[in-house]
C-alpha positions in Angstrom: 26.6 -66.2 -72.6 26.0 -69.1 -75.7 24.8 -72.6 -75.3 26.0 -75.3 -77.6 23.9 -78.6 -77.4 24.9 -81.7 -79.0 22.4 -83.9 -79.5 21.0 -86.6 -82.1 17.4 -85.0 -81.9 17.4 -81.4 -82.2 13.8 -81.2 -83.6 13.1 -82.3 -79.8 13.7 -78.5 -78.8 11.3 -77.1 -81.3 9.6 -74.0 -79.5 10.9 -74.4 -75.7 13.9 -71.9 -76.5 10.8 -69.9 -78.2 8.3 -68.6 -76.1 9.0 -66.3 -72.7 11.9 -65.1 -71.1 14.6 -67.0 -73.2 13.0 -65.9 -76.3 13.2 -62.4 -75.2 16.7 -63.4 -73.9 17.5 -64.3 -77.1 16.1 -61.3 -79.1 18.0 -58.9 -77.4 21.3 -60.8 -78.0 21.5 -61.9 -73.9 21.6 -65.7 -74.8 22.7 -67.7 -77.8 21.8 -71.2 -77.9 23.2 -73.3 -80.8 22.0 -76.9 -81.9 24.0 -79.7 -83.0 23.0 -82.9 -84.5 25.5 -85.7 -83.5 24.6 -87.6 -86.8 26.2 -84.8 -88.9 29.2 -85.6 -87.8 29.3 -89.4 -88.9 31.2 -90.9 -91.9 29.3 -93.5 -93.0 26.7 -93.3 -95.3 24.1 -94.4 -93.1 24.7 -91.7 -90.2 25.3 -94.7 -87.5 25.3 -93.2 -84.0 25.1 -95.9 -81.8 26.2 -99.9 -81.7 25.4 -102.8 -79.5 27.8 -102.8 -75.8 30.3 -105.2 -76.2 30.2 -107.8 -73.4 26.2 -107.7 -74.2 23.3 -106.1 -72.6 20.3 -104.4 -73.2 20.1 -101.0 -75.1 22.8 -99.8 -77.4 25.2 -97.5 -76.3 26.5 -94.2 -78.4 29.6 -94.0 -80.6 32.3 -91.9 -79.3 33.6 -91.3 -83.1 30.9 -88.4 -84.1 30.5 -87.0 -80.8 34.1 -86.6 -80.3 34.4 -84.1 -83.3 31.4 -82.7 -83.2 32.6 -81.2 -79.6 36.0 -80.8 -81.4 34.7 -79.3 -84.8 32.3 -77.1 -82.7 34.4 -75.6 -79.8 37.5 -75.8 -82.3 39.4 -77.9 -80.3 42.7 -79.7 -81.1 42.4 -84.0 -81.2 45.9 -83.5 -79.0 44.7 -81.3 -76.3 41.1 -81.1 -74.7 41.7 -78.7 -72.4 38.9 -76.7 -72.9 38.7 -73.8 -71.5 34.2 -74.2 -71.9 33.0 -77.0 -69.8 31.8 -79.7 -72.2 28.7 -81.1 -69.7 27.7 -84.6 -70.6 24.2 -84.8 -69.3 23.5 -88.2 -67.2 21.7 -89.3 -64.2 25.1 -90.4 -62.9 26.4 -87.1 -62.5 26.1 -84.4 -59.5 23.1 -83.6 -58.9 21.9 -79.9 -60.4 20.9 -77.5 -58.3 20.9 -73.2 -57.5 24.7 -73.3 -56.4 25.6 -75.2 -59.4 23.4 -73.0 -62.0 25.4 -70.0 -60.4 28.7 -71.5 -61.3 27.8 -72.4 -64.8 26.4 -69.0 -64.9 30.0 -67.7 -64.4 30.8 -69.0 -67.9 30.5 -67.1 -71.2 29.7 -70.4 -73.1 28.7 -74.1 -72.0 28.9 -77.3 -74.1 25.9 -79.9 -73.6 26.7 -83.3 -74.8 22.7 -84.8 -74.6 23.2 -88.6 -74.0 20.2 -91.2 -75.4 19.8 -95.0 -75.3 21.6 -96.9 -72.9 24.0 -94.4 -72.3 27.2 -93.0 -74.3 30.7 -94.6 -74.5 32.6 -94.8 -71.6 35.5 -93.0 -73.3 33.3 -89.7 -74.0 32.9 -89.2 -70.1 36.7 -90.1 -69.5 38.5 -88.1 -72.4 35.9 -85.4 -73.6 33.3 -84.3 -71.1 34.3 -81.6 -68.3 31.5 -82.1 -65.7 28.2 -84.9 -65.8 25.2 -83.5 -64.7 22.0 -85.0 -63.3 18.8 -83.3 -62.6 17.7 -85.7 -60.5 17.3 -89.4 -59.6 15.5 -90.8 -62.4 16.0 -92.1 -65.5 14.4 -90.4 -68.8 14.7 -91.0 -72.1 17.3 -88.8 -73.7 19.7 -85.9 -72.6 17.7 -83.4 -74.0 14.8 -82.4 -71.5 17.9 -81.8 -68.6 19.6 -79.9 -71.1 16.6 -77.6 -71.2 16.6 -77.5 -67.6 20.2 -76.8 -67.0 19.5 -73.9 -70.2 16.7 -72.2 -68.8 18.2 -72.1 -64.8 21.9 -70.6 -66.0 20.4 -68.3 -68.5 17.6 -66.2 -65.9 20.6 -66.0 -63.8 22.5 -63.7 -66.5 21.9 -59.7 -65.9 19.2 -58.7 -68.2 17.5 -61.5 -69.0 15.0 -60.8 -66.1 13.2 -57.9 -66.0 14.3 -57.5 -62.1 17.4 -57.8 -61.7 17.5 -58.5 -57.8 14.6 -61.5 -58.9 17.0 -64.2 -58.7 18.1 -63.6 -55.3 14.5 -63.9 -53.9 13.7 -67.1 -55.7 13.2 -70.3 -53.9 17.1 -71.9 -53.2 18.9 -68.9 -53.9 19.6 -68.2 -50.4 18.9 -71.8 -49.2 15.5 -71.2 -48.5 12.0 -71.5 -50.1 10.4 -68.2 -51.0 7.1 -67.7 -49.0 3.8 -66.9 -50.4 3.0 -64.4 -53.0 -0.3 -62.4 -53.5 -1.9 -60.2 -56.5 -5.2 -58.3 -57.0 -8.1 -58.7 -56.1 -7.1 -57.9 -52.0 -10.0 -59.9 -51.0 -11.0 -63.4 -53.1 -13.7 -65.3 -52.2 -13.4 -64.2 -48.4 -9.8 -65.1 -49.0 -7.8 -62.1 -48.1 -4.0 -60.7 -48.8 -2.1 -60.6 -45.5 -2.9 -56.9 -43.8 1.3 -56.2 -43.6 1.3 -56.9 -47.4 -1.0 -53.7 -47.9 0.4 -51.3 -45.2 3.5 -49.8 -47.4 5.6 -50.4 -44.4 8.4 -51.6 -46.4 10.3 -52.8 -42.8 7.4 -55.2 -41.5 6.9 -56.5 -45.4 10.6 -57.6 -45.6 10.2 -59.3 -42.0 7.3 -61.0 -42.8 9.0 -62.5 -45.9 11.9 -63.7 -44.0 9.2 -65.6 -41.7 7.0 -66.7 -44.5 10.3 -68.3 -46.3 11.2 -69.6 -43.0 8.1 -71.5 -42.2 7.6 -73.1 -45.7 10.8 -74.3 -46.0 10.4 -75.9 -42.2 7.0 -77.4 -43.2 8.6 -78.6 -46.9 12.0 -79.0 -47.1 13.2 -79.4 -43.5 16.7 -80.4 -44.7 17.4 -77.0 -46.0 17.0 -75.3 -43.0 20.3 -77.4 -41.2 21.8 -75.6 -44.6 20.6 -72.1 -44.5 22.4 -69.1 -43.5 20.2 -68.1 -40.2 20.5 -65.4 -38.1 19.5 -65.3 -34.8 16.0 -63.6 -35.1 15.2 -66.7 -37.5 16.6 -69.1 -35.3 14.5 -67.2 -32.2 11.4 -67.5 -35.1 12.2 -71.2 -35.9 11.8 -72.4 -32.5 8.4 -70.5 -31.8 6.5 -72.5 -34.2 8.8 -75.5 -34.5 
């Protein structure tokens, strides 16, 4: 899968994609990440990418020309037809709020284009005539779309087959099934008198699976009860929740 990131500050990404799981995925050819400096697509000698907003107001607004030129050039889009098979995503606090379901949706594409807004925002014509989607990572405002782009790449990339060592791992993550994950333990079995639950040492896979499911239900009920109403619950799940509510 390929990610094309359009930004005014490509240096912000230095190191983020060069460590850990993402670095190994890139080395294995499972994902490709290309950074595109929007300033390279300006036509004036000062490489101006922003201007004052019409009718006044605080902050500067990113100009449409270099953004359109960058995306059209990289994705090879004809100006007369912007119906791109590649999602062109504008990272903005006004977009739909990113979650695991959206990550799964985006992971089905072979390529994603991410436009990082900055300053006061981008010219509305980018939103209306270039972007095919708008994504926010939460109800707060950041200085730019670079960190949201990192979040989207990380969340989507780990769903690509082969990126994680355990192919079943994404299915057990928090939010993957609509619930938070339960507790995890590793060695030693007894640390300062705090012991690992006996069931996890039993070797009984059915009992372990049942314990993990109930641990996930309990944690979700305690920390994110709003998720319970939307989760796919069995009759046993509902009975357990009644017993702990």
